[in-house]
C-alpha positions as CSV (number, residue, x, y, z in Angstrom):
1,X,0.0,0.0,0.0
2,X,1.4,3.4,-1.0
3,X,2.0,5.7,1.9
4,X,0.7,9.2,2.5
5,X,4.2,10.7,2.5
6,X,4.7,9.2,-1.0
7,X,1.6,11.0,-2.3
8,X,2.6,14.2,-0.5
9,X,5.9,14.1,-2.3
10,X,4.3,13.3,-5.6
11,X,2.0,16.3,-5.2
12,X,4.9,18.5,-4.4
13,X,6.7,17.3,-7.5
14,X,3.7,18.2,-9.7
15,X,3.4,21.6,-8.0
16,X,7.1,22.5,-8.3
17,X,7.4,21.4,-12.0
18,X,4.5,23.4,-13.2
19,X,5.7,25.4,-16.2
20,X,5.7,29.1,-16.8
21,X,3.9,30.5,-19.8
22,X,6.1,29.9,-22.8
23,X,7.4,32.9,-24.7
24,X,7.5,33.1,-28.4
25,X,8.4,35.7,-31.1
26,X,6.7,36.9,-34.2
27,X,8.7,37.1,-37.5
28,X,6.9,38.9,-40.2
29,X,8.8,39.0,-43.5
30,X,9.9,42.6,-44.5
31,X,8.0,43.9,-47.5
32,X,10.3,46.8,-48.5
33,X,13.7,45.2,-48.1
34,X,15.3,42.0,-49.0
35,X,14.6,39.6,-46.1
36,X,17.4,37.6,-44.4
37,X,17.8,34.0,-45.5
38,X,15.2,31.7,-43.8
39,X,18.0,29.5,-42.3
40,X,19.5,32.6,-40.6
41,X,16.0,33.5,-39.2
42,X,15.7,30.0,-37.8
43,X,19.2,30.0,-36.2
44,X,18.7,33.4,-34.8
45,X,15.4,32.5,-33.1
46,X,17.1,29.4,-31.6
47,X,20.0,31.4,-30.4
48,X,17.7,33.8,-28.7
49,X,16.1,30.9,-26.9
50,X,12.5,31.5,-28.0
51,X,10.6,28.2,-27.7
52,X,8.1,29.2,-30.4
53,X,7.8,31.5,-33.4
54,X,4.7,33.0,-35.0
55,X,4.8,33.3,-38.8
56,X,2.2,35.6,-40.2
57,X,3.5,34.8,-43.7
58,X,4.4,31.1,-43.5
59,X,6.0,30.5,-46.8
60,X,7.3,26.9,-47.2
61,X,10.8,28.1,-47.6
62,X,10.5,29.7,-44.1
63,X,8.9,26.7,-42.5
64,X,11.4,24.1,-43.7
65,X,14.6,25.4,-41.8
66,X,12.8,24.9,-38.5
67,X,12.8,21.1,-39.1
68,X,16.2,20.8,-37.4
69,X,15.2,22.8,-34.3
70,X,13.1,22.4,-31.3
71,X,11.1,25.6,-32.1
72,X,7.4,25.2,-32.1
73,X,5.7,27.0,-35.1
74,X,2.5,29.0,-35.0
75,X,1.3,29.7,-38.6
76,X,-1.1,32.4,-39.6
77,X,-3.4,32.6,-42.6
78,X,-4.0,36.0,-44.1
79,X,-7.5,37.4,-44.0
80,X,-8.1,37.6,-47.8
81,X,-7.7,33.8,-48.0
82,X,-10.6,33.1,-45.5
83,X,-13.5,33.2,-47.9
84,X,-11.9,30.6,-50.3
85,X,-11.0,28.3,-47.4
86,X,-14.6,28.5,-46.1
87,X,-16.3,27.9,-49.4
88,X,-14.2,25.1,-50.8
89,X,-12.7,22.2,-48.8
90,X,-10.2,21.5,-51.6
91,X,-8.7,25.0,-51.1
92,X,-8.3,24.2,-47.4
93,X,-6.6,20.8,-48.3
94,X,-4.4,22.6,-50.8
95,X,-3.2,25.1,-48.2
96,X,-2.4,22.2,-45.8
97,X,-0.6,20.3,-48.6
98,X,1.6,23.3,-49.2
99,X,2.3,24.6,-45.7
100,X,1.9,21.7,-43.3
101,X,2.0,18.2,-44.8
102,X,5.5,18.4,-46.4
103,X,7.1,19.5,-43.1
104,X,5.1,18.1,-40.2
105,X,6.1,16.6,-37.8
106,X,9.8,17.4,-38.5
107,X,8.9,21.1,-38.3
108,X,7.0,21.3,-35.0
109,X,3.8,23.0,-36.2
110,X,1.5,23.3,-33.2
111,X,-1.0,26.0,-34.1
112,X,-2.7,27.6,-37.1
113,X,-4.6,31.0,-36.9
114,X,-7.2,31.5,-39.5
115,X,-6.9,35.2,-40.0
116,X,-5.8,38.0,-37.7
117,X,-8.2,40.6,-36.1
118,X,-10.9,40.0,-38.6
119,X,-13.3,42.0,-36.4
120,X,-11.3,45.2,-36.5
121,X,-13.5,48.1,-37.7
122,X,-10.7,49.4,-39.9
123,X,-10.9,46.4,-42.2
124,X,-12.2,47.3,-45.6
125,X,-13.8,43.8,-46.1
126,X,-15.8,41.8,-43.5
127,X,-14.4,38.3,-43.4
128,X,-16.2,37.3,-40.2
129,X,-19.1,35.3,-41.8
130,X,-16.5,33.0,-43.4
131,X,-14.3,32.6,-40.3
132,X,-15.8,29.5,-38.6
133,X,-16.5,27.6,-41.9
134,X,-12.8,28.1,-42.8
135,X,-11.6,26.9,-39.4
136,X,-13.8,23.8,-39.7
137,X,-12.5,23.0,-43.2
138,X,-8.9,23.2,-42.0
139,X,-9.7,21.1,-38.9
140,X,-11.3,18.4,-41.0
141,X,-8.4,18.5,-43.5
142,X,-5.9,17.9,-40.6
143,X,-8.0,15.0,-39.2
144,X,-8.3,13.4,-42.7
145,X,-4.5,13.4,-42.9
146,X,-4.2,11.8,-39.4
147,X,-3.0,15.0,-37.6
148,X,-4.6,15.7,-34.3
149,X,-1.9,17.7,-32.5
150,X,-2.2,21.0,-34.5
151,X,-4.7,23.4,-33.1
152,X,-6.9,25.6,-35.3
153,X,-8.0,29.0,-34.0
154,X,-8.2,32.7,-35.0
155,X,-6.7,35.8,-33.5
156,X,-8.7,38.6,-32.0
157,X,-7.7,42.1,-31.0
158,X,-8.5,43.3,-27.4
159,X,-9.9,46.6,-28.5
160,X,-12.3,45.2,-31.1
161,X,-13.7,42.4,-28.8
162,X,-13.5,43.4,-25.1
163,X,-15.7,46.2,-23.6
164,X,-13.3,47.4,-20.9
165,X,-10.0,46.7,-19.3
166,X,-10.9,48.2,-15.9
167,X,-12.3,46.9,-13.8
168,X,-11.5,43.4,-15.3
169,X,-14.5,42.0,-13.4
170,X,-16.8,44.1,-15.6
171,X,-15.4,42.9,-19.0
172,X,-17.5,41.2,-21.5
173,X,-17.3,40.6,-25.2
174,X,-18.8,43.4,-27.3
175,X,-22.4,42.6,-28.3
176,X,-21.8,43.5,-31.9
177,X,-19.8,40.4,-32.4
178,X,-20.0,38.4,-29.1
179,X,-23.0,36.1,-29.6
180,X,-22.7,36.0,-33.4
181,X,-19.0,35.4,-34.0
182,X,-17.0,34.9,-30.8
183,X,-19.4,32.4,-29.0
184,X,-19.5,30.0,-31.9
185,X,-15.7,30.3,-32.2
186,X,-15.3,29.5,-28.5
187,X,-17.6,26.5,-28.8
188,X,-15.4,25.3,-31.7
189,X,-12.2,25.8,-29.7
190,X,-13.6,23.8,-26.7
191,X,-14.7,21.0,-29.0
192,X,-11.3,20.7,-30.7
193,X,-9.1,21.4,-27.6
194,X,-7.6,24.5,-29.2
195,X,-6.7,27.9,-27.7
196,X,-8.2,31.4,-27.7
197,X,-5.8,33.8,-29.3
198,X,-5.8,37.5,-28.4
199,X,-3.5,40.5,-29.2
200,X,-2.8,42.5,-26.0
201,X,-1.0,45.9,-26.4
202,X,-0.7,47.9,-23.1
203,X,1.1,50.5,-25.2
204,X,-2.1,51.2,-27.2
205,X,-4.3,51.4,-24.1
206,X,-1.8,53.7,-22.4
207,X,-1.6,55.8,-25.5
208,X,-5.4,56.3,-25.5
209,X,-5.7,57.0,-21.7
210,X,-3.7,59.7,-20.2
211,X,-4.8,58.6,-16.7
212,X,-2.7,55.4,-16.8
213,X,0.7,55.9,-15.1
214,X,3.6,55.0,-17.4
215,X,5.1,52.8,-14.7
216,X,1.9,50.7,-14.5
217,X,2.2,50.0,-18.2
218,X,5.9,49.2,-18.0
219,X,5.8,46.6,-15.1
220,X,7.7,49.1,-12.8
221,X,7.6,48.7,-9.0
222,X,6.3,51.8,-7.5
223,X,4.0,52.5,-4.5
224,X,1.4,54.1,-6.8
225,X,1.5,51.5,-9.6
226,X,-1.5,49.4,-8.7
227,X,-5.2,49.3,-9.3
228,X,-7.7,47.4,-7.2
229,X,-10.7,45.7,-8.8
230,X,-13.6,46.8,-6.5
231,X,-15.6,43.5,-7.2
232,X,-12.9,40.8,-6.8
233,X,-10.6,42.7,-4.5
234,X,-7.6,41.7,-6.7
235,X,-4.7,44.2,-6.8
236,X,-3.1,44.7,-10.2
237,X,0.4,45.9,-10.4
238,X,0.6,46.1,-14.2
239,X,-1.6,46.8,-17.2
240,X,-0.8,43.5,-19.0
241,X,-2.2,41.4,-16.2
242,X,-5.3,43.6,-15.9
243,X,-6.0,43.3,-19.7
244,X,-5.4,39.6,-19.6
245,X,-7.9,39.1,-16.7
246,X,-10.4,41.2,-18.6
247,X,-10.2,38.6,-21.4
248,X,-10.6,35.7,-18.9
249,X,-13.6,37.4,-17.3
250,X,-15.3,37.9,-20.7
251,X,-14.7,34.2,-21.6
252,X,-16.1,33.1,-18.2
253,X,-19.2,35.3,-18.7
254,X,-19.8,33.5,-22.0
255,X,-19.4,30.1,-20.3
256,X,-16.0,29.1,-21.7
257,X,-13.5,29.7,-18.8
258,X,-11.5,26.6,-19.3
259,X,-10.1,27.3,-22.8
260,X,-6.4,28.1,-22.8
261,X,-5.5,31.6,-23.7
262,X,-2.4,32.6,-25.8
263,X,-1.4,36.2,-26.3
264,X,-0.6,36.2,-30.0
265,X,1.0,39.7,-30.0
266,X,2.4,42.1,-27.4
267,X,5.2,44.6,-27.4
268,X,6.3,48.2,-27.1
269,X,7.7,50.3,-29.9
270,X,11.1,51.8,-29.8
271,X,10.0,54.6,-32.1
272,X,6.6,55.9,-33.2
273,X,4.8,56.6,-36.5
274,X,3.0,59.8,-35.3
275,X,4.1,63.1,-33.8
276,X,3.8,63.2,-30.1
277,X,4.5,59.4,-29.5
278,X,7.2,60.3,-27.0
279,X,6.6,57.1,-25.0
280,X,7.6,55.1,-28.1
281,X,11.3,54.9,-27.4
282,X,14.0,52.3,-26.8
283,X,14.3,52.8,-23.1
284,X,10.6,52.2,-22.5
285,X,10.6,49.3,-25.0
286,X,13.4,47.6,-23.1
287,X,11.6,48.2,-19.7
288,X,8.4,46.7,-21.1
289,X,10.1,43.6,-22.4
290,X,12.2,43.0,-19.4
291,X,9.2,43.6,-17.2
292,X,7.1,41.1,-19.2
293,X,9.6,38.4,-19.0
294,X,10.0,39.0,-15.2
295,X,6.2,38.9,-14.8
296,X,5.9,35.6,-16.7
297,X,8.8,34.1,-14.7
298,X,6.9,35.0,-11.5
299,X,4.1,32.7,-12.6
300,X,1.4,35.4,-12.1
301,X,0.5,36.3,-15.7
302,X,-3.2,36.3,-14.7
303,X,-4.0,37.0,-11.0
304,X,-7.6,36.0,-11.5
305,X,-6.7,32.4,-12.6
306,X,-3.5,30.3,-12.2
307,X,-2.1,29.4,-15.5
308,X,-4.7,31.6,-17.2
309,X,-2.3,32.4,-20.0
310,X,-0.5,29.5,-21.7
311,X,1.9,31.5,-23.9
312,X,2.9,34.9,-25.0
313,X,4.3,36.0,-28.4
314,X,6.5,39.2,-28.5
315,X,5.9,41.4,-31.5
316,X,8.3,41.3,-33.1
317,X,11.7,39.9,-34.1
318,X,13.0,42.7,-36.5
319,X,12.3,46.3,-37.2
320,X,10.8,47.2,-40.6
321,X,11.2,50.3,-42.7
322,X,8.5,52.9,-42.0
323,X,6.0,53.1,-39.2
324,X,6.6,52.1,-35.6
325,X,9.6,50.0,-34.7
326,X,8.6,47.0,-32.7
327,X,11.6,44.7,-33.2
328,X,13.9,43.4,-30.6
329,X,16.5,43.4,-33.5
330,X,17.3,46.3,-35.8
331,X,16.8,46.0,-39.5
332,X,20.4,44.7,-39.8
333,X,19.6,42.0,-37.2
334,X,21.6,43.6,-34.4
335,X,20.2,43.1,-30.9
336,X,18.7,46.3,-29.5
337,X,18.2,45.3,-25.9
338,X,19.8,43.2,-23.1
339,X,17.1,40.5,-22.6
340,X,17.1,37.2,-20.9
341,X,14.2,35.5,-22.7
342,X,14.6,32.0,-21.3
343,X,11.7,31.2,-19.0
344,X,12.0,27.5,-18.4
345,X,15.5,27.0,-17.0
346,X,14.5,27.2,-13.3
347,X,11.5,25.0,-13.7
348,X,13.6,22.4,-15.5
349,X,16.3,22.3,-12.9
350,X,13.7,22.2,-10.1
351,X,11.9,19.4,-12.0
352,X,15.0,17.3,-12.4
353,X,15.6,17.5,-8.6
354,X,12.1,16.4,-7.8
355,X,12.1,13.6,-10.3
356,X,15.2,12.2,-8.6
357,X,13.7,12.5,-5.1
358,X,10.4,10.9,-6.2
359,X,12.3,8.0,-7.9
360,X,14.5,7.6,-4.8
361,X,11.5,7.5,-2.4
362,X,9.6,5.1,-4.7
363,X,12.5,2.7,-5.0
364,X,12.9,2.6,-1.2
365,X,9.2,2.0,-0.8
366,X,9.3,-0.9,-3.2
367,X,12.3,-2.3,-1.4
């Protein structure tokens, strides 16, 4: 009979080896300059110790070099392709034959987003009626080819889907799209064991609301950098956690609180595209990224729910010509910041120790 101390130790093992949210990076191919060779992109991401990469333009030549790495791939499909994927299953199968089947499982494709922020009011064309049929066709195509480890989802933007960031306990999905678009998508995600994808930009919320202290947006420790939710009593020390909990609250209000959440984009620009964007600078960008990593390492990405966020993707790998500069690398691929982006080292070391202790205890118990 197994003793109580053995179970206690086993529970301790499970608790101490729980993983932090993983951290990934977005690599979008430059449109105005000659992009670096795909194998250089792959090796750079491995050197920077990102566990996952998001590819908004997943050309086969870019997917293939990752076959020799442990990097997980998150592929995105551009919005204009959604109607064709929805109306014709052969188009969905054709996309999978070009972008997935030749490379999987050597290239560790784990997730496919059908479109990005299709609900944004600035979009010229409305792709939302085609969203769920396209997701279903791709899901069926994967299953027909014996693949059940790749999730199918879509990516939403915080501002076009969530009513408010504060207090998080009051957040719900906007009525214009909640019941018609988001609820059926959540049902699909629950049925297929996939994840809810959301873009969270504290910079954008700070930029729109002058009452938010800059330190609160940048994860800075300060006696005044907190906000208390009057309903839950939770104290928030940064804007990222507050926005993330608003998403979790909206999902719970719709009845889908157990679906994993992945932040598909977050970051802080080192330069702005408009006059007056004085907060878009390299000092603040480095503070945000370091604070984000520190926050994720602390295991408190979402105060409302333990492990509420499964992963976070930094936007983005490289600066592009024109507009805001979001990259952690310059256009010539030089590192702009001093960042320690590895989240899992401590958990792995702690896990190894506990595996040894559990094995030792169990062997003595059997003896």
